[in-house]
N, C-alpha and C positions, 0 to 999 in steps of 0.2 A: 609643613602641614598646617591647615587652617589659614588664618590671616596672620601675616608675620608680626603685626603689632596687636593682634586680637587680645592676648592675655593682659595687655596694658590698657586697652580701651574698654573691655567688658569685664564686669565682675561676675563671680559665680552667682547663678540665679536658678531657682527651682520653682515649679508651679505652686500656687497657694493651695493649702488644704481647705476643704470646705469647713465652714464654721462648726465648732464642736457641738453646739446646741442643735444643729441640723443633722449632722452625720450620725450622732448616736441614736437617732430615731429610725435609721434605716441600716441596710447592710451593704450599700454600694461602696465602691472604692472611694478613698478619702480625697484624692487630688482633683483639682479643677483642671480644665483643658489648658494646654501650653501653646501659645502662639507659635506658628512656624518660624517667624523671624527671631523669636527668643531662642528656639532650639538652634537656629543657625548661628546666632551670636555665641552660644555656648560651644558649638563646634569650632568656631573661630578662635577660641581661647587655647586650643591645642597647639603646643609649641613645636617648632622644629628642633626637638631637644637632642637629636643625634642618637642617643641610646634610649629608646622608649621602654623605661622600666615597667610601664603598665603591662607590657607583654609578659614580663616575668611574674607580675602580680596576679595575672589571670590564669587559672589552671587550664583554660581552653586555648590559651594563646591567641585570643581575639586580636584582629588586626585593627586595633583601636585608632591609631593616628590616621589610617587610610579612610575609615568611614566617618571620622570626625571631619576630615577635609572635604569629603563628598557631600556631607550635610551642609557645610558652609557654602559650597558651590551650588547648592540646590539640586544635586544629582542623587535623588533619593532611591531610584531604581538600582543604581550601581551600589549604593550604600547597603541595601539589603542583600545584594549578592555577596559583598565582602563579609557581611555579618553572618550570613548563613554558611559561608565557607568554613567556619570554625564552630558554630553554635547552632544546634538544631532548634532550640527553643528560646530565642532572644526575648520574646514577650514574657516568658517566665522569669528569666534572670533580670530583666529590666524592671521587674516589680519586687522580686524576692531576694536577690543577691545582696549581701552586705558590701559589695564593691571593693574587694581587695585591690582591684586595678586602680581605684582612686587613691588608696593609701600609698600606692607605689608611684603615682604621677609625679614627674619631676617638678612641675609647678608647685607641688605641695611642700617643697623644701622651705619656701619663705612666703607662700601665698596660699590661697584656697585652690585645691585641685580642680581639674576639669570635671564637669558633671557627666561623667562617662555613662553611668547607669541610666540617667534620664534620656540621654541622646539615644542609647540603645532602645529604650522603650519607644521613643518617638519614631525611630526607623521602622521597628516592627509593626507598630500600629498603622503607620502610613502604608506599609506594604500590604497589610490585610485590607485596608480601605480601598486601595487602588487595584486589588485583585492580582497582585504579583506573587502571592503565595499559592502555588499550584503543586500538584503531585509530581514527583520525580520518579519515573519508571526506569528499571534497568534495561540495558540493551538486549540482554538475553538471560534466560533462567538457567540456574545451575542444577536444578533437580534435587538440591539438598534441602533438608527441613531442620529448622532450629526451634526449640521451645525456650521461651524466656519466662521465668517465674518472677513475677512482680512487675507492676506497671507504674512505679514511681518514675522520677526523672531519669534515673540510670537505666531502668528497664526499657523505657520508651525510647531513649536515645540509642541504646544498643539495638532494639528491634528495628528502628527506622533505618539505621546504617546497614544492617544485615539484609533488609528487604531491598534496599537500593543496590546492594551487591548482587542481587538476583536470587537470593534464597527465599524459601517459603518460611514465614515466621508466624508462630502462634504464641500469643502472650497469655499466660495464666494468672488470674488475679482472684484472690479469695474474697475480696469485698464485692459489693453489689455492682459497682461500676469501676472502670479503669481510672487511674490517676494516682493511686497511693496517697501519700501525704499531701500532694498537690490538691487533691479533692477533699480528703477527710481530716487533714491536719491544718491546712491553711484556711483561715476564715475568709468569708466573702469580701469583707472590707479591705483585705490585702490583695486578693485576686479573685475577681468574679469568675464563676465556673464556666461562663460562656467562653472565656479566654482559653481554658483547657479543652473544652468541647470542640472548638473550631480547629485546634491543632490535631486532636484525635481524629477528626474527620479527614484530615490530610493523610494521616497514617493508614486509615482504613482504605482510602482511595489508592494508596500505594501497595495495598495487598496485605497489610498486617492484620491478622485475625486476633480477636479478643475473646477469651473464654472466662467470664467472670463468675463469681460465686463458686469458684473451684479452688480447693486447697490441695497443694501438692505435698505428698509424703505420708507414708504409713510407717510410723516409728516401730510399733510392735508388729512383728511379722506373724501372720496367721499360720495355722498348721498347713503343711503342704497339701495342695489340692483343694483347699477350702475356698480359694478365691479364683475367680475367672481372670484370665489375663486381660490387660487393658484397664479401662476405667473401673474404679471401685466406688460404688454408691454407699454412703454411710449416713448416719443421722446427724453428722456435723457436730455442732456444739449447741449449748443452750441459747447462746446469743445469735447463732446463725444456723438454724436447724435445716435449712434448705441447701447448704453448701455441699457441693459434690466433691468427693475425695478421690484423688488420683494418685496412684503409687508412682514414686519417682522412678522405680525400676521399669514400670510400663512406659514412661516417657522416654527412657533411654533406649528401649526397644523400638519405639515408634519414630523417634527423631534421630538425626545424625549428630546433633550436639544439644547440650542443655546448658542454659545460662541462669545462674541464681542471682537475682537482683531484688531480694526480699527486704533489704534495709536492716538497720540496727533497731529492732523493735522492742527489745526487752527494757522496760523502764527501770530507772534507778529508784529504789524504795527508800523510805524514811524509817529507820529502826529506833522508834521512841515509844514510850508507853502511850496508849490511846490510839495507835495507828489503826486498830481494828474498828474504831467507832464509825457509826453511820455518819455520812457527810464528808468522809475523807476519800478522795478519788485521785487516780492518776490523771494527768492533763489530757492525754489522748482519749481516755474513757469519757471525758467531759466534752472535748472538742468534736469528736466524730458525730455523736447524735445531734449536736447543735447544727453541724453542717448538713446532716441529713434532713433536718427540718427546713433549712434554707432551700434545699433542692426539691422539697415537696415529697420526699421519700417516706416521711413520717410526720404526723400532725404535731406531736410534742416531744420534748426531750425528757428522759427520766431524771436528768440532773439539771436543775435550773437555779440561777442566782437571784431570781426576782425577790426583792425585799429582804435579802439576807446579808449578813456581815460575811464578807469573803476574804480569805487569806490565800495568796498565791506564794508558794515556796519555790524560789528559783527566779533568777533575774535575766534569763536569756530570751531568745526569740519566742520559744514556746510559752514562756511566762507572759510575754507581751501579747501573744495571740489570745491567751486566756483573759488577760486584762481587758482588751477591746471587746471580747465576747460578753463578759459579765457586765460591762457598762451598758451594752445594748439589751441585755436581759433585765436591767433595772435593779442592780444590786444596791443595797442600802449604803454600805461602805466597802472599800477595797483596800487591802494592804498587801504590798509585794515585798517579800523578804529575800535578802541576798547575803550569803555568808562572807563574801569578799568586801573589802572596804570600798567606799565611794571613790571612783576614779576621778582624776582631775579633768577640767573642761578642755585644757590644752595639753599638748605633749610635754612630758617631763624631760629633763635633761638626759636621763638614763634611757629614754625611749625615742631616739632620733629617727628621722627619715633614713632609709625606706622601710624600717621595721613596722610591723602592724601597730597602729596607734592605740595605746591603752588609754582611752578617754571616755568621758561620760557620754553615753548615747541615749537619746530619748526618741522613742517611736511616736507615731500618731496616737497610739493607745495611751501612752503616758501623758500626752497633752490633754487627754480627755478626763483625767482625774485619777484619784487613787494616791495612797501614801507609799513612798518607797523607803524601805528600811535597810540600811547597809550594815555590814559587820555584825550580824546577829545570827544566832543559832537556836534551833528548836530543842527543848528538853522534854516537853510533854504536850500531848493534846488532851484537853480537859473534858471529862464526861459531864453531861448535863443531868445525870442521874437516871436517864432513860435509854442509855446506850447510844446517844448521839453526841457529837462534838459541840461544845459551846465556846471554847476559847483555845488559844495557843499560848503556851508558857515557854519563855525563852530567856536568853541573856545575850549581852554584847560579847564580842570576841576580839582579841588582838591577834593579828596575823604575824607570823615569823616564818623564816625559811629554814627548813631542816634538810640538809643534803640536797638542796635544789627543789624540794617539794614544800608546798605551803603547810604550815601547822597553825592551829587555832587554839588559843588559850582563853578560857572564860575570864571576863573582867569582873572582879569582885564587886558586889553591890549593884550590879547592872540588871538584875532580874526584872522581867516585865510580863504582863499578860495582855493579849490582844483578843477582843471578841471575834469569834469566827464560827459560823454555822455551816460553812462550806469551805473545805480546805482542799486546794488543788496542788498536787505535787508535780512540779515542772523542773525536775532535777536532772534531766538528760536521760541518756540511754546507756546500757552497759554492753551492748553487742547484739549479735544475731541470735535468733531462736535456735536452740540446739535440738529441737525435735523436728518433726516433719521431714522434709527432704534431706536436711543436714544429718539428722539422726539415722534415717533409713539408709542413706548411702555411705555412712561412715566418713563424712567430710571432716577434714582436719580443722580444728579450732585452735587459734593462737592464744597466748597468755592474756590478751586483752578481751577475749570473748568474740573476736572476729574471725571470719573464715580466712584461712591461709591461701594466698595465691602466689604462683610463680611468675616469671617474666612474661609468660604467654597469657596471663590472667586465668590460668588453669588451676583447678583444685588438685588434690591428691588422687582424685578419681578421673581416669582418662575420659575425655569427652565432656566433662562437666566443668564449666567456667563460672566466674563470679565477678561482680563489679558493684560499685556504689558503696553505701554505708555498710553493707553486709561484710565487706572486707576492709574498708577504711575505718569503720567506726563512725559514730555520729559526726556529721560534717555538713558542708554547705551544698546548696543545689548546684552551684557551678562545678564543684568537684564531682558530683553525681553524674552530670551530663558528660563531663570529660572522661570519667571512668567508663561510662557506657559506650562512648565512641571508641575508646581504646580497646575495650574488651571485644567489641565487634570486629575490630581489625585482627585481634588474636584468634577469634573463632574462624573468621574468613580464611586466614592463613593456614590454620589447622585443617580446615576442610578442603582447601583448594591448592595448598602448597605455596601460595603467594597471595598478596593482597594489595589493592590500590587504595584501601580505606585509610584515612589519617588516624594516627594514634598519638594524641597530645601528651599522654602520660605513660609512665611506667608504674607498676604496682608499688605503692608506698612512697611515691615521689611527693615532695613538698614544694610548695611555691615559696617565693620570697616573703618571709614573715618577720 
C-alpha cells in the first residue's frame, strides 16, 4: 500500500493552522489549505504492514490502507468510493474524530503514524468539490416506515442507511434544526455548519424527512380520552415554547419501527457550595446559544465571556470547545481545570503500542491561550455578595488507584483561589434522559444510565431500537456513526427478515484500546 519506501522518504506532515491573532477574530475553521501533493505524500507513508491494525482501531472498520494507496496514485474518485463504503460522513470524522486509527497505526511503533484523519478530510472535500457526492436511491421501496428520534451522527447514519434500504424514514429532532451536537455543540471553528448542511441536503434528496422543533415522549400519561391520538401539541418548555410534543405511543402506531438516537445528554454536575450562584453554567447551555448566534438564529447569547475571568472545569473535548469559544468572545482570562495529573508528552513504558496513548494533547484552542491546571479539585465557588460567582476555591490532589479505580487525595497546604465570573462545567455526561420517550415507553436503563440494547440493537420494547451515545454512553463521533449503521442493519433485518446493510459493530463492542 502506498509507496514501498514512502514512510522512509516522507515525514508526518499536517496543514498549518492560521495565525492565532487572525483566527480568534473570526469563527472560520483554523486550518489552511493542504496541497494535493502533500496529501499524496502522506498517503505514500502507509506501509504494506501485513496486518493493518488501523482497521481494528477504527470502529467503522474503514478500509484505510486502500484509500491511502488510491490517494498516493491520484485516484481520488475511487478513494471516496472506498471511504463511503464504510463511513457515511467522512467530512465529519475527518474534522472531529480523535483518530484511534492513528493510535493503532503500525508505523507508530517506532515513528510518527500516518496522517489518516487528514487524508480522510482531503478525500471527502475533493469529492464534494468534484461533484462526486450524489444521492443514492434504493432499487425499490419496501413500504415500511421508520421513525428516528435524534439527528446527531448516530441518528443521521441510521436514517441514511434505512432510506437506502428502501424504507420511508422520518427523523424527529427537538431542536430548531437537524444535526444534534454537530450543530449545537461543535463550534464553527472546528466544523463550519455549511459542512453539515451540504450532507443534510444529500439525505433529504434521498428521501429522509426531518421534523424539527418536535419532542418525542409524554412521560406523564393524561387521563384516558383526554388526548387525541397522533400528535400532541403542548406548550413545550420555557426555553422552547414552540416545540411540538409527540407521544412515543403515537409514533409506534404510525411507524413500523422506532429508533432512539437521542444521545447521552444528562450533564454531570458539580456538587460543591456555590453551585447555585449566577454565572455557573453547564457547557452545553453555553455552547448552544453561541452557535445559534453564529447561524443567525439569534442576535446575542444570554451567556457571554466578553471581558470576564472564565474558568472551565473539565479537560476534555467539550472543555476545549468552550475554550476556543471564550477566546473569540473576548474573555479577560481563562483557566481550564483538570482533576487528572498532566500526562506525558510521549508514551510511557506502561502504555505501549497499540494501546490508546495516554499523552498530552493540545488542540488549536489551547494554542490560542489560557492556563491549564492539572491535578486540582474544586471545593467551593465563592459568592461576590450579590448572588454571583467571583472565584473558584480548590486544592491540588494526588491520584492513586483503589481496586482499579482512581482515587484523589487532597494535598495539604495546596489550597488556591482563581478569579472567575463565568464558570463552565464540562465534566461529561451521565447517560440518557429518562423522561420523554424512554419514560413513556418504559425503556430499560442499565446501571450506567444508558439504554439497554440486545444483539439486534433492540430495547426491551418490541419494535423500538437504540443506537449511539444513548446506549453506549458519552463517546466519539466515529462510534456514533458505526452504531447508527449497525442499528440500521438490525432494524432492516427485523422488518424484512434479512438485510444487506453492513453492521460494523455489536452492542457494547470495544475497539483496540
